[in-house]
PDB file with SEQRES, HELIX, SHEET and CRYST1 records, atoms N, CA, C and O in Angstrom:
SEQRES   1 A   78  MET LYS LYS THR LEU SER ASP ILE PRO PHE SER ILE ILE          
SEQRES   2 A   78  GLU LYS ALA ILE ASN GLU ASP ILE GLU ALA ILE ASP TYR          
SEQRES   3 A   78  ILE LEU ALA HIS TYR ARG ASN TYR ILE ILE ARG LEU SER          
SEQRES   4 A   78  THR ARG VAL ALA ARG ASP GLU ASN ASN ASN GLU TYR MET          
SEQRES   5 A   78  TYR VAL ASP ASP ASP MET ARG SER ARG LEU GLU SER LYS          
SEQRES   6 A   78  LEU ILE TYR SER ILE ILE LYS LYS PHE LYS ILE LEU SER          
HELIX    1 AA1 PHE A   10  ILE A   17  1                                   8    
HELIX    2 AA2 ILE A   21  LEU A   38  1                                  18    
HELIX    3 AA3 ASP A   56  TYR A   68  1                                  13    
HELIX    4 AA4 SER A   69  LYS A   73  3                                   5    
SHEET    1 AA1 2 THR A  40  ARG A  44  0                                        
SHEET    2 AA1 2 GLU A  50  VAL A  54 -1                                        
CRYST1    1.000    1.000    1.000  90.00  90.00  90.00 P 1           1          
ATOM      1  N   MET A   1     125.820 161.053 109.343  1.00  0.00           N  
ATOM      2  CA  MET A   1     124.462 161.437 109.550  1.00  0.00           C  
ATOM      3  C   MET A   1     123.607 160.768 108.435  1.00  0.00           C  
ATOM      4  O   MET A   1     123.942 160.844 107.253  1.00  0.00           O  
ATOM      5  N   LYS A   2     122.536 160.136 108.834  1.00  0.00           N  
ATOM      6  CA  LYS A   2     121.662 159.457 107.916  1.00  0.00           C  
ATOM      7  C   LYS A   2     120.607 160.412 107.404  1.00  0.00           C  
ATOM      8  O   LYS A   2     119.914 161.068 108.182  1.00  0.00           O  
ATOM      9  N   LYS A   3     120.495 160.484 106.114  1.00  0.00           N  
ATOM     10  CA  LYS A   3     119.535 161.388 105.491  1.00  0.00           C  
ATOM     11  C   LYS A   3     118.261 160.576 105.126  1.00  0.00           C  
ATOM     12  O   LYS A   3     118.361 159.485 104.566  1.00  0.00           O  
ATOM     13  N   THR A   4     117.114 161.100 105.439  1.00  0.00           N  
ATOM     14  CA  THR A   4     115.863 160.404 105.126  1.00  0.00           C  
ATOM     15  C   THR A   4     115.157 161.089 103.940  1.00  0.00           C  
ATOM     16  O   THR A   4     115.265 162.297 103.728  1.00  0.00           O  
ATOM     17  N   LEU A   5     114.449 160.276 103.201  1.00  0.00           N  
ATOM     18  CA  LEU A   5     113.686 160.824 102.075  1.00  0.00           C  
ATOM     19  C   LEU A   5     112.354 161.396 102.588  1.00  0.00           C  
ATOM     20  O   LEU A   5     111.743 160.896 103.532  1.00  0.00           O  
ATOM     21  N   SER A   6     111.954 162.456 101.918  1.00  0.00           N  
ATOM     22  CA  SER A   6     110.610 162.966 102.210  1.00  0.00           C  
ATOM     23  C   SER A   6     109.582 162.053 101.565  1.00  0.00           C  
ATOM     24  O   SER A   6     109.890 161.255 100.679  1.00  0.00           O  
ATOM     25  N   ASP A   7     108.367 162.193 102.031  1.00  0.00           N  
ATOM     26  CA  ASP A   7     107.282 161.392 101.496  1.00  0.00           C  
ATOM     27  C   ASP A   7     106.905 161.871 100.117  1.00  0.00           C  
ATOM     28  O   ASP A   7     107.010 163.059  99.814  1.00  0.00           O  
ATOM     29  N   ILE A   8     106.455 160.931  99.263  1.00  0.00           N  
ATOM     30  CA  ILE A   8     105.960 161.254  97.961  1.00  0.00           C  
ATOM     31  C   ILE A   8     104.487 161.648  98.151  1.00  0.00           C  
ATOM     32  O   ILE A   8     103.758 160.934  98.840  1.00  0.00           O  
ATOM     33  N   PRO A   9     104.036 162.746  97.570  1.00  0.00           N  
ATOM     34  CA  PRO A   9     102.651 163.138  97.699  1.00  0.00           C  
ATOM     35  C   PRO A   9     101.711 162.048  97.148  1.00  0.00           C  
ATOM     36  O   PRO A   9     102.012 161.383  96.157  1.00  0.00           O  
ATOM     37  N   PHE A  10     100.579 161.895  97.820  1.00  0.00           N  
ATOM     38  CA  PHE A  10      99.594 160.868  97.445  1.00  0.00           C  
ATOM     39  C   PHE A  10      99.101 161.111  96.014  1.00  0.00           C  
ATOM     40  O   PHE A  10      98.884 160.150  95.276  1.00  0.00           O  
ATOM     41  N   SER A  11      98.922 162.356  95.612  1.00  0.00           N  
ATOM     42  CA  SER A  11      98.443 162.636  94.286  1.00  0.00           C  
ATOM     43  C   SER A  11      99.403 162.122  93.204  1.00  0.00           C  
ATOM     44  O   SER A  11      98.978 161.666  92.143  1.00  0.00           O  
ATOM     45  N   ILE A  12     100.693 162.205  93.496  1.00  0.00           N  
ATOM     46  CA  ILE A  12     101.717 161.681  92.542  1.00  0.00           C  
ATOM     47  C   ILE A  12     101.623 160.170  92.458  1.00  0.00           C  
ATOM     48  O   ILE A  12     101.730 159.598  91.373  1.00  0.00           O  
ATOM     49  N   ILE A  13     101.425 159.527  93.585  1.00  0.00           N  
ATOM     50  CA  ILE A  13     101.307 158.074  93.609  1.00  0.00           C  
ATOM     51  C   ILE A  13     100.066 157.627  92.756  1.00  0.00           C  
ATOM     52  O   ILE A  13     100.161 156.701  91.950  1.00  0.00           O  
ATOM     53  N   GLU A  14      98.940 158.293  92.955  1.00  0.00           N  
ATOM     54  CA  GLU A  14      97.752 157.963  92.202  1.00  0.00           C  
ATOM     55  C   GLU A  14      97.997 158.109  90.695  1.00  0.00           C  
ATOM     56  O   GLU A  14      97.604 157.248  89.908  1.00  0.00           O  
ATOM     57  N   LYS A  15      98.645 159.200  90.309  1.00  0.00           N  
ATOM     58  CA  LYS A  15      98.916 159.423  88.894  1.00  0.00           C  
ATOM     59  C   LYS A  15      99.865 158.362  88.332  1.00  0.00           C  
ATOM     60  O   LYS A  15      99.688 157.888  87.209  1.00  0.00           O  
ATOM     61  N   ALA A  16     100.852 158.004  89.110  1.00  0.00           N  
ATOM     62  CA  ALA A  16     101.834 156.984  88.680  1.00  0.00           C  
ATOM     63  C   ALA A  16     101.178 155.649  88.454  1.00  0.00           C  
ATOM     64  O   ALA A  16     101.484 154.956  87.483  1.00  0.00           O  
ATOM     65  N   ILE A  17     100.266 155.276  89.351  1.00  0.00           N  
ATOM     66  CA  ILE A  17      99.542 153.983  89.205  1.00  0.00           C  
ATOM     67  C   ILE A  17      98.756 154.011  87.930  1.00  0.00           C  
ATOM     68  O   ILE A  17      98.602 152.966  87.298  1.00  0.00           O  
ATOM     69  N   ASN A  18      98.238 155.167  87.505  1.00  0.00           N  
ATOM     70  CA  ASN A  18      97.474 155.266  86.290  1.00  0.00           C  
ATOM     71  C   ASN A  18      98.363 155.604  85.071  1.00  0.00           C  
ATOM     72  O   ASN A  18      97.888 156.107  84.054  1.00  0.00           O  
ATOM     73  N   GLU A  19      99.663 155.307  85.216  1.00  0.00           N  
ATOM     74  CA  GLU A  19     100.625 155.371  84.139  1.00  0.00           C  
ATOM     75  C   GLU A  19     100.934 156.735  83.605  1.00  0.00           C  
ATOM     76  O   GLU A  19     101.257 156.883  82.426  1.00  0.00           O  
ATOM     77  N   ASP A  20     100.840 157.769  84.473  1.00  0.00           N  
ATOM     78  CA  ASP A  20     101.238 159.113  84.105  1.00  0.00           C  
ATOM     79  C   ASP A  20     102.779 159.174  84.057  1.00  0.00           C  
ATOM     80  O   ASP A  20     103.449 158.938  85.061  1.00  0.00           O  
ATOM     81  N   ILE A  21     103.309 159.488  82.900  1.00  0.00           N  
ATOM     82  CA  ILE A  21     104.776 159.471  82.730  1.00  0.00           C  
ATOM     83  C   ILE A  21     105.485 160.477  83.617  1.00  0.00           C  
ATOM     84  O   ILE A  21     106.544 160.180  84.170  1.00  0.00           O  
ATOM     85  N   GLU A  22     104.923 161.641  83.755  1.00  0.00           N  
ATOM     86  CA  GLU A  22     105.577 162.655  84.639  1.00  0.00           C  
ATOM     87  C   GLU A  22     105.611 162.217  86.087  1.00  0.00           C  
ATOM     88  O   GLU A  22     106.582 162.471  86.799  1.00  0.00           O  
ATOM     89  N   ALA A  23     104.541 161.552  86.523  1.00  0.00           N  
ATOM     90  CA  ALA A  23     104.492 161.087  87.915  1.00  0.00           C  
ATOM     91  C   ALA A  23     105.532 159.958  88.160  1.00  0.00           C  
ATOM     92  O   ALA A  23     106.179 159.907  89.206  1.00  0.00           O  
ATOM     93  N   ILE A  24     105.661 159.083  87.183  1.00  0.00           N  
ATOM     94  CA  ILE A  24     106.655 157.969  87.255  1.00  0.00           C  
ATOM     95  C   ILE A  24     108.073 158.591  87.259  1.00  0.00           C  
ATOM     96  O   ILE A  24     108.932 158.167  88.032  1.00  0.00           O  
ATOM     97  N   ASP A  25     108.306 159.580  86.408  1.00  0.00           N  
ATOM     98  CA  ASP A  25     109.616 160.230  86.422  1.00  0.00           C  
ATOM     99  C   ASP A  25     109.918 160.908  87.766  1.00  0.00           C  
ATOM    100  O   ASP A  25     111.058 160.917  88.230  1.00  0.00           O  
ATOM    101  N   TYR A  26     108.887 161.464  88.367  1.00  0.00           N  
ATOM    102  CA  TYR A  26     109.021 162.086  89.689  1.00  0.00           C  
ATOM    103  C   TYR A  26     109.468 161.060  90.727  1.00  0.00           C  
ATOM    104  O   TYR A  26     110.360 161.329  91.532  1.00  0.00           O  
ATOM    105  N   ILE A  27     108.845 159.889  90.703  1.00  0.00           N  
ATOM    106  CA  ILE A  27     109.181 158.822  91.621  1.00  0.00           C  
ATOM    107  C   ILE A  27     110.601 158.289  91.360  1.00  0.00           C  
ATOM    108  O   ILE A  27     111.357 158.054  92.303  1.00  0.00           O  
ATOM    109  N   LEU A  28     110.959 158.100  90.084  1.00  0.00           N  
ATOM    110  CA  LEU A  28     112.296 157.668  89.763  1.00  0.00           C  
ATOM    111  C   LEU A  28     113.348 158.665  90.223  1.00  0.00           C  
ATOM    112  O   LEU A  28     114.395 158.283  90.746  1.00  0.00           O  
ATOM    113  N   ALA A  29     113.062 159.937  90.025  1.00  0.00           N  
ATOM    114  CA  ALA A  29     114.001 161.005  90.514  1.00  0.00           C  
ATOM    115  C   ALA A  29     114.102 160.945  92.044  1.00  0.00           C  
ATOM    116  O   ALA A  29     115.179 161.145  92.606  1.00  0.00           O  
ATOM    117  N   HIS A  30     113.010 160.677  92.694  1.00  0.00           N  
ATOM    118  CA  HIS A  30     112.951 160.630  94.156  1.00  0.00           C  
ATOM    119  C   HIS A  30     113.885 159.538  94.679  1.00  0.00           C  
ATOM    120  O   HIS A  30     114.560 159.726  95.691  1.00  0.00           O  
ATOM    121  N   TYR A  31     113.921 158.397  93.989  1.00  0.00           N  
ATOM    122  CA  TYR A  31     114.763 157.257  94.461  1.00  0.00           C  
ATOM    123  C   TYR A  31     116.064 157.131  93.695  1.00  0.00           C  
ATOM    124  O   TYR A  31     116.768 156.139  93.881  1.00  0.00           O  
ATOM    125  N   ARG A  32     116.424 158.088  92.836  1.00  0.00           N  
ATOM    126  CA  ARG A  32     117.623 157.970  91.978  1.00  0.00           C  
ATOM    127  C   ARG A  32     118.875 157.738  92.790  1.00  0.00           C  
ATOM    128  O   ARG A  32     119.626 156.817  92.469  1.00  0.00           O  
ATOM    129  N   ASN A  33     119.154 158.532  93.844  1.00  0.00           N  
ATOM    130  CA  ASN A  33     120.358 158.335  94.635  1.00  0.00           C  
ATOM    131  C   ASN A  33     120.413 157.010  95.358  1.00  0.00           C  
ATOM    132  O   ASN A  33     121.477 156.406  95.498  1.00  0.00           O  
ATOM    133  N   TYR A  34     119.262 156.565  95.814  1.00  0.00           N  
ATOM    134  CA  TYR A  34     119.201 155.232  96.498  1.00  0.00           C  
ATOM    135  C   TYR A  34     119.545 154.121  95.508  1.00  0.00           C  
ATOM    136  O   TYR A  34     120.313 153.212  95.824  1.00  0.00           O  
ATOM    137  N   ILE A  35     118.960 154.204  94.290  1.00  0.00           N  
ATOM    138  CA  ILE A  35     119.214 153.191  93.280  1.00  0.00           C  
ATOM    139  C   ILE A  35     120.687 153.240  92.867  1.00  0.00           C  
ATOM    140  O   ILE A  35     121.294 152.186  92.676  1.00  0.00           O  
ATOM    141  N   ILE A  36     121.255 154.375  92.731  1.00  0.00           N  
ATOM    142  CA  ILE A  36     122.699 154.474  92.412  1.00  0.00           C  
ATOM    143  C   ILE A  36     123.543 153.880  93.522  1.00  0.00           C  
ATOM    144  O   ILE A  36     124.544 153.218  93.251  1.00  0.00           O  
ATOM    145  N   ARG A  37     123.157 154.104  94.756  1.00  0.00           N  
ATOM    146  CA  ARG A  37     123.932 153.524  95.861  1.00  0.00           C  
ATOM    147  C   ARG A  37     123.860 151.978  95.842  1.00  0.00           C  
ATOM    148  O   ARG A  37     124.846 151.282  96.084  1.00  0.00           O  
ATOM    149  N   LEU A  38     122.672 151.492  95.549  1.00  0.00           N  
ATOM    150  CA  LEU A  38     122.511 150.006  95.475  1.00  0.00           C  
ATOM    151  C   LEU A  38     123.281 149.407  94.295  1.00  0.00           C  
ATOM    152  O   LEU A  38     123.710 148.256  94.360  1.00  0.00           O  
ATOM    153  N   SER A  39     123.454 150.164  93.243  1.00  0.00           N  
ATOM    154  CA  SER A  39     124.134 149.564  92.050  1.00  0.00           C  
ATOM    155  C   SER A  39     125.605 149.964  91.966  1.00  0.00           C  
ATOM    156  O   SER A  39     126.224 149.767  90.920  1.00  0.00           O  
ATOM    157  N   THR A  40     126.177 150.511  93.015  1.00  0.00           N  
ATOM    158  CA  THR A  40     127.604 150.880  92.999  1.00  0.00           C  
ATOM    159  C   THR A  40     128.414 149.617  93.355  1.00  0.00           C  
ATOM    160  O   THR A  40     128.092 148.903  94.305  1.00  0.00           O  
ATOM    161  N   ARG A  41     129.464 149.365  92.573  1.00  0.00           N  
ATOM    162  CA  ARG A  41     130.308 148.199  92.720  1.00  0.00           C  
ATOM    163  C   ARG A  41     131.743 148.644  92.954  1.00  0.00           C  
ATOM    164  O   ARG A  41     132.105 149.771  92.617  1.00  0.00           O  
ATOM    165  N   VAL A  42     132.550 147.782  93.520  1.00  0.00           N  
ATOM    166  CA  VAL A  42     133.998 147.973  93.688  1.00  0.00           C  
ATOM    167  C   VAL A  42     134.717 147.082  92.710  1.00  0.00           C  
ATOM    168  O   VAL A  42     134.432 145.887  92.628  1.00  0.00           O  
ATOM    169  N   ALA A  43     135.639 147.642  91.974  1.00  0.00           N  
ATOM    170  CA  ALA A  43     136.446 146.831  91.050  1.00  0.00           C  
ATOM    171  C   ALA A  43     137.927 147.109  91.282  1.00  0.00           C  
ATOM    172  O   ALA A  43     138.311 148.121  91.868  1.00  0.00           O  
ATOM    173  N   ARG A  44     138.734 146.183  90.806  1.00  0.00           N  
ATOM    174  CA  ARG A  44     140.200 146.298  90.962  1.00  0.00           C  
ATOM    175  C   ARG A  44     140.797 146.274  89.556  1.00  0.00           C  
ATOM    176  O   ARG A  44     140.341 145.532  88.686  1.00  0.00           O  
ATOM    177  N   ASP A  45     141.839 147.111  89.348  1.00  0.00           N  
ATOM    178  CA  ASP A  45     142.527 147.084  88.054  1.00  0.00           C  
ATOM    179  C   ASP A  45     143.738 146.145  88.183  1.00  0.00           C  
ATOM    180  O   ASP A  45     143.932 145.473  89.195  1.00  0.00           O  
ATOM    181  N   GLU A  46     144.538 146.133  87.112  1.00  0.00           N  
ATOM    182  CA  GLU A  46     145.702 145.227  87.072  1.00  0.00           C  
ATOM    183  C   GLU A  46     146.755 145.553  88.084  1.00  0.00           C  
ATOM    184  O   GLU A  46     147.590 144.705  88.397  1.00  0.00           O  
ATOM    185  N   ASN A  47     146.745 146.793  88.626  1.00  0.00           N  
ATOM    186  CA  ASN A  47     147.691 147.177  89.677  1.00  0.00           C  
ATOM    187  C   ASN A  47     147.117 147.003  91.078  1.00  0.00           C  
ATOM    188  O   ASN A  47     147.711 147.451  92.059  1.00  0.00           O  
ATOM    189  N   ASN A  48     146.015 146.380  91.165  1.00  0.00           N  
ATOM    190  CA  ASN A  48     145.310 146.051  92.441  1.00  0.00           C  
ATOM    191  C   ASN A  48     144.763 147.342  93.105  1.00  0.00           C  
ATOM    192  O   ASN A  48     144.556 147.363  94.318  1.00  0.00           O  
ATOM    193  N   ASN A  49     144.534 148.385  92.338  1.00  0.00           N  
ATOM    194  CA  ASN A  49     143.884 149.555  92.856  1.00  0.00           C  
ATOM    195  C   ASN A  49     142.391 149.411  92.810  1.00  0.00           C  
ATOM    196  O   ASN A  49     141.825 148.956  91.816  1.00  0.00           O  
ATOM    197  N   GLU A  50     141.751 149.801  93.895  1.00  0.00           N  
ATOM    198  CA  GLU A  50     140.268 149.693  93.929  1.00  0.00           C  
ATOM    199  C   GLU A  50     139.647 151.007  93.455  1.00  0.00           C  
ATOM    200  O   GLU A  50     140.145 152.099  93.727  1.00  0.00           O  
ATOM    201  N   TYR A  51     138.551 150.849  92.744  1.00  0.00           N  
ATOM    202  CA  TYR A  51     137.737 152.037  92.400  1.00  0.00           C  
ATOM    203  C   TYR A  51     136.273 151.608  92.374  1.00  0.00           C  
ATOM    204  O   TYR A  51     135.956 150.434  92.183  1.00  0.00           O  
ATOM    205  N   MET A  52     135.396 152.575  92.569  1.00  0.00           N  
ATOM    206  CA  MET A  52     133.965 152.345  92.588  1.00  0.00           C  
ATOM    207  C   MET A  52     133.360 152.823  91.300  1.00  0.00           C  
ATOM    208  O   MET A  52     133.763 153.846  90.747  1.00  0.00           O  
ATOM    209  N   TYR A  53     132.384 152.071  90.823  1.00  0.00           N  
ATOM    210  CA  TYR A  53     131.666 152.487  89.606  1.00  0.00           C  
ATOM    211  C   TYR A  53     130.200 152.081  89.739  1.00  0.00           C  
ATOM    212  O   TYR A  53     129.847 151.218  90.543  1.00  0.00           O  
ATOM    213  N   VAL A  54     129.363 152.717  88.937  1.00  0.00           N  
ATOM    214  CA  VAL A  54     127.937 152.399  88.957  1.00  0.00           C  
ATOM    215  C   VAL A  54     127.701 151.354  87.885  1.00  0.00           C  
ATOM    216  O   VAL A  54     128.006 151.593  86.717  1.00  0.00           O  
ATOM    217  N   ASP A  55     127.171 150.211  88.252  1.00  0.00           N  
ATOM    218  CA  ASP A  55     126.835 149.146  87.318  1.00  0.00           C  
ATOM    219  C   ASP A  55     125.567 149.580  86.631  1.00  0.00           C  
ATOM    220  O   ASP A  55     124.493 149.496  87.226  1.00  0.00           O  
ATOM    221  N   ASP A  56     125.653 150.051  85.373  1.00  0.00           N  
ATOM    222  CA  ASP A  56     124.529 150.550  84.626  1.00  0.00           C  
ATOM    223  C   ASP A  56     123.474 149.518  84.408  1.00  0.00           C  
ATOM    224  O   ASP A  56     122.284 149.835  84.400  1.00  0.00           O  
ATOM    225  N   ASP A  57     123.893 148.246  84.225  1.00  0.00           N  
ATOM    226  CA  ASP A  57     122.928 147.161  84.022  1.00  0.00           C  
ATOM    227  C   ASP A  57     122.096 146.983  85.265  1.00  0.00           C  
ATOM    228  O   ASP A  57     120.876 146.857  85.163  1.00  0.00           O  
ATOM    229  N   MET A  58     122.702 146.969  86.435  1.00  0.00           N  
ATOM    230  CA  MET A  58     121.980 146.827  87.715  1.00  0.00           C  
ATOM    231  C   MET A  58     121.042 148.019  87.939  1.00  0.00           C  
ATOM    232  O   MET A  58     119.891 147.843  88.340  1.00  0.00           O  
ATOM    233  N   ARG A  59     121.550 149.252  87.673  1.00  0.00           N  
ATOM    234  CA  ARG A  59     120.735 150.465  87.817  1.00  0.00           C  
ATOM    235  C   ARG A  59     119.506 150.405  86.933  1.00  0.00           C  
ATOM    236  O   ARG A  59     118.400 150.720  87.370  1.00  0.00           O  
ATOM    237  N   SER A  60     119.698 150.008  85.717  1.00  0.00           N  
ATOM    238  CA  SER A  60     118.575 149.871  84.800  1.00  0.00           C  
ATOM    239  C   SER A  60     117.566 148.828  85.263  1.00  0.00           C  
ATOM    240  O   SER A  60     116.359 149.043  85.158  1.00  0.00           O  
ATOM    241  N   ARG A  61     118.047 147.714  85.768  1.00  0.00           N  
ATOM    242  CA  ARG A  61     117.163 146.668  86.266  1.00  0.00           C  
ATOM    243  C   ARG A  61     116.351 147.148  87.447  1.00  0.00           C  
ATOM    244  O   ARG A  61     115.153 146.880  87.533  1.00  0.00           O  
ATOM    245  N   LEU A  62     117.002 147.863  88.366  1.00  0.00           N  
ATOM    246  CA  LEU A  62     116.298 148.374  89.552  1.00  0.00           C  
ATOM    247  C   LEU A  62     115.226 149.397  89.180  1.00  0.00           C  
ATOM    248  O   LEU A  62     114.125 149.389  89.732  1.00  0.00           O  
ATOM    249  N   GLU A  63     115.566 150.282  88.231  1.00  0.00           N  
ATOM    250  CA  GLU A  63     114.602 151.243  87.771  1.00  0.00           C  
ATOM    251  C   GLU A  63     113.401 150.560  87.087  1.00  0.00           C  
ATOM    252  O   GLU A  63     112.255 150.945  87.319  1.00  0.00           O  
ATOM    253  N   SER A  64     113.665 149.561  86.257  1.00  0.00           N  
ATOM    254  CA  SER A  64     112.606 148.826  85.563  1.00  0.00           C  
ATOM    255  C   SER A  64     111.712 148.122  86.557  1.00  0.00           C  
ATOM    256  O   SER A  64     110.490 148.125  86.405  1.00  0.00           O  
ATOM    257  N   LYS A  65     112.302 147.520  87.572  1.00  0.00           N  
ATOM    258  CA  LYS A  65     111.510 146.800  88.577  1.00  0.00           C  
ATOM    259  C   LYS A  65     110.653 147.744  89.374  1.00  0.00           C  
ATOM    260  O   LYS A  65     109.531 147.400  89.745  1.00  0.00           O  
ATOM    261  N   LEU A  66     111.165 148.947  89.650  1.00  0.00           N  
ATOM    262  CA  LEU A  66     110.383 149.960  90.334  1.00  0.00           C  
ATOM    263  C   LEU A  66     109.171 150.391  89.498  1.00  0.00           C  
ATOM    264  O   LEU A  66     108.047 150.461  89.996  1.00  0.00           O  
ATOM    265  N   ILE A  67     109.428 150.677  88.216  1.00  0.00           N  
ATOM    266  CA  ILE A  67     108.347 151.094  87.327  1.00  0.00           C  
ATOM    267  C   ILE A  67     107.293 149.978  87.239  1.00  0.00           C  
ATOM    268  O   ILE A  67     106.100 150.264  87.344  1.00  0.00           O  
ATOM    269  N   TYR A  68     107.697 148.729  87.051  1.00  0.00           N  
ATOM    270  CA  TYR A  68     106.795 147.615  86.926  1.00  0.00           C  
ATOM    271  C   TYR A  68     105.985 147.472  88.219  1.00  0.00           C  
ATOM    272  O   TYR A  68     104.777 147.241  88.160  1.00  0.00           O  
ATOM    273  N   SER A  69     106.627 147.605  89.380  1.00  0.00           N  
ATOM    274  CA  SER A  69     105.909 147.502  90.637  1.00  0.00           C  
ATOM    275  C   SER A  69     104.874 148.602  90.819  1.00  0.00           C  
ATOM    276  O   SER A  69     103.797 148.357  91.362  1.00  0.00           O  
ATOM    277  N   ILE A  70     105.187 149.788  90.381  1.00  0.00           N  
ATOM    278  CA  ILE A  70     104.248 150.889  90.530  1.00  0.00           C  
ATOM    279  C   ILE A  70     103.015 150.626  89.644  1.00  0.00           C  
ATOM    280  O   ILE A  70     101.884 150.787  90.103  1.00  0.00           O  
ATOM    281  N   ILE A  71     103.224 150.229  88.399  1.00  0.00           N  
ATOM    282  CA  ILE A  71     102.115 150.111  87.445  1.00  0.00           C  
ATOM    283  C   ILE A  71     101.313 148.853  87.685  1.00  0.00           C  
ATOM    284  O   ILE A  71     100.083 148.896  87.664  1.00  0.00           O  
ATOM    285  N   LYS A  72     101.983 147.723  87.914  1.00  0.00           N  
ATOM    286  CA  LYS A  72     101.264 146.441  87.933  1.00  0.00           C  
ATOM    287  C   LYS A  72     100.884 145.934  89.318  1.00  0.00           C  
ATOM    288  O   LYS A  72      99.853 145.278  89.472  1.00  0.00           O  
ATOM    289  N   LYS A  73     101.700 146.228  90.330  1.00  0.00           N  
ATOM    290  CA  LYS A  73     101.481 145.571  91.617  1.00  0.00           C  
ATOM    291  C   LYS A  73     100.965 146.488  92.731  1.00  0.00           C  
ATOM    292  O   LYS A  73     100.404 146.009  93.717  1.00  0.00           O  
ATOM    293  N   PHE A  74     101.150 147.787  92.579  1.00  0.00           N  
ATOM    294  CA  PHE A  74     100.821 148.682  93.663  1.00  0.00           C  
ATOM    295  C   PHE A  74      99.287 148.856  93.796  1.00  0.00           C  
ATOM    296  O   PHE A  74      98.609 149.171  92.818  1.00  0.00           O  
ATOM    297  N   LYS A  75      98.768 148.653  94.977  1.00  0.00           N  
ATOM    298  CA  LYS A  75      97.338 148.805  95.223  1.00  0.00           C  
ATOM    299  C   LYS A  75      97.155 149.766  96.381  1.00  0.00           C  
ATOM    300  O   LYS A  75      97.880 149.725  97.374  1.00  0.00           O  
ATOM    301  N   ILE A  76      96.156 150.639  96.225  1.00  0.00           N  
ATOM    302  CA  ILE A  76      95.828 151.574  97.294  1.00  0.00           C  
ATOM    303  C   ILE A  76      94.636 150.957  98.065  1.00  0.00           C  
ATOM    304  O   ILE A  76      93.583 150.684  97.489  1.00  0.00           O  
ATOM    305  N   LEU A  77      94.825 150.758  99.314  1.00  0.00           N  
ATOM    306  CA  LEU A  77      93.769 150.132 100.131  1.00  0.00           C  
ATOM    307  C   LEU A  77      92.904 151.278 100.733  1.00  0.00           C  
ATOM    308  O   LEU A  77      93.429 152.309 101.154  1.00  0.00           O  
ATOM    309  N   SER A  78      91.628 151.077 100.758  1.00  0.00           N  
ATOM    310  CA  SER A  78      90.736 152.076 101.337  1.00  0.00           C  
ATOM    311  C   SER A  78      90.519 151.863 102.801  1.00  0.00           C  
ATOM    312  O   SER A  78      89.789 152.625 103.434  1.00  0.00           O  
TER     313      SER A  78                                                      
END                                                                             
């Protein structure tokens, strides 16, 4: 079953664009599971066993890109 995210309230988006730390944290928390899913990798050990891990470098890059996009690139059209 596919789970969908609820919408982020418009007031939170406005605050995040104006660099409100709490609003940005709200948005990061909203997308945290999705970011973790995107940054999950499969690795093999010396016995050829597979295991999954979260690539922290990739997770950090995705979070940074999201913050940058919110603050610098996001525009609200009237």
